[in-house]
C-alpha positions as CSV (number, residue, x, y, z in Angstrom):
1,M,-7.1,16.1,21.0
2,G,-4.2,14.6,23.4
3,G,-4.0,11.4,24.1
4,S,-1.9,8.3,22.6
5,T,-0.5,8.2,19.5
6,F,1.1,5.8,17.0
7,E,2.2,5.9,13.2
8,Y,3.3,3.5,10.6
9,R,3.8,3.4,6.7
10,L,1.4,1.2,5.1
11,G,3.3,1.4,1.5
12,R,3.9,2.5,-1.7
13,Y,1.0,3.5,-4.5
14,A,1.1,5.7,-7.4
15,D,4.9,6.8,-6.3
16,R,3.6,8.3,-2.8
17,E,4.3,6.6,0.8
18,Y,1.4,6.2,2.4
19,F,1.2,6.2,6.2
20,L,-1.6,5.1,8.8
21,S,-1.8,7.3,11.7
22,A,-3.9,6.9,15.3
23,R,-4.7,8.8,18.5
24,A,-7.3,7.9,20.9
25,R,-8.3,9.8,24.4
26,P,-7.6,9.2,26.6
27,G,-6.0,6.5,25.7
28,F,-5.7,3.3,23.0
29,E,-8.1,1.2,25.6
30,D,-11.4,1.6,25.6
31,P,-11.3,5.7,24.3
32,E,-13.9,8.7,24.1
33,E,-12.5,10.0,20.9
34,F,-10.2,8.3,18.1
35,A,-8.9,9.3,14.6
36,V,-7.6,6.5,12.3
37,V,-6.0,8.8,9.2
38,V,-4.9,7.2,6.1
39,H,-2.5,9.9,4.6
40,Y,0.8,10.6,2.4
41,N,3.4,13.8,2.7
42,D,3.9,15.9,-0.6
43,P,6.9,17.3,-1.3
44,T,5.8,20.1,-3.4
45,T,4.2,21.6,0.2
46,D,5.9,19.1,3.0
47,E,2.6,19.2,4.2
48,S,0.4,16.0,5.3
49,V,-2.4,15.1,2.9
50,Q,-5.6,12.8,4.2
51,V,-7.0,10.8,2.5
52,A,-9.4,8.7,4.4
53,R,-10.3,9.4,8.1
54,V,-11.8,6.7,10.2
55,D,-12.9,8.9,13.8
56,T,-15.4,10.0,16.6
57,A,-16.2,13.2,15.1
58,H,-20.2,14.1,14.7
59,G,-21.1,11.7,17.7
60,H,-20.6,8.9,15.8
61,V,-18.2,6.4,14.6
62,H,-17.8,7.2,10.5
63,I,-15.4,6.9,7.5
64,D,-14.8,10.1,5.6
65,R,-13.5,9.7,2.4
66,L,-11.8,12.6,1.9
67,Y,-11.3,12.5,-1.8
68,R,-15.4,12.5,-2.0
69,R,-16.1,16.0,-0.7
70,G,-19.6,16.5,-0.1
71,R,-20.7,12.4,-0.4
72,P,-22.4,11.1,2.9
73,K,-20.2,10.0,5.7
74,D,-20.7,6.3,5.9
75,E,-21.1,5.1,9.7
76,L,-19.7,2.3,11.0
77,D,-19.6,-0.2,14.3
78,L,-16.1,-0.4,15.1
79,N,-14.0,0.3,18.2
80,F,-10.0,1.9,18.0
81,W,-8.2,-1.0,17.3
82,D,-11.1,-2.5,14.5
83,A,-11.1,1.1,13.0
84,V,-7.3,0.4,12.8
85,E,-7.7,-3.3,11.0
86,F,-10.3,-1.8,8.8
87,V,-8.5,1.0,7.8
88,E,-5.0,-1.5,7.2
89,E,-7.1,-3.6,5.4
90,R,-8.6,-1.1,2.8
91,W,-5.5,1.7,2.7
92,R,-4.8,0.8,-0.8
93,T,-8.6,1.3,-2.0
94,F,-8.7,4.4,-0.1
95,A,-5.2,5.3,-2.6
96,E,-6.9,4.3,-5.5
97,G,-9.6,6.6,-4.8
98,H,-8.1,9.5,-4.0
99,E,-5.4,9.0,-6.9
100,R,-8.5,8.9,-9.5
101,T,-9.9,11.9,-7.8
102,R,-6.7,13.5,-8.6
103,R,-6.6,12.6,-11.7
104,D,-10.3,13.5,-12.6
105,E,-9.9,17.4,-11.6
């Protein structure tokens, strides 16, 4: 995707460190495309596990709760910085949903 990126730690939940990663193209001010992701790093696979993502894929801003596979995407009316704030305020809810789904599998 290119453009501008940043990442920072959100906090700890269920013995995992959660992070927010964001990217915007061409840049952070009025981007044409963006993604804001909640994720953690899985030490057993050494891979990043995405939990939730607000992005502009499919031609509109929406949220993917990646622990709810097969469920509809919720459209959102957010710009890039609003999406960052939306994810920051709800990351723990997304982490809880992810952990609950893992336990139920």
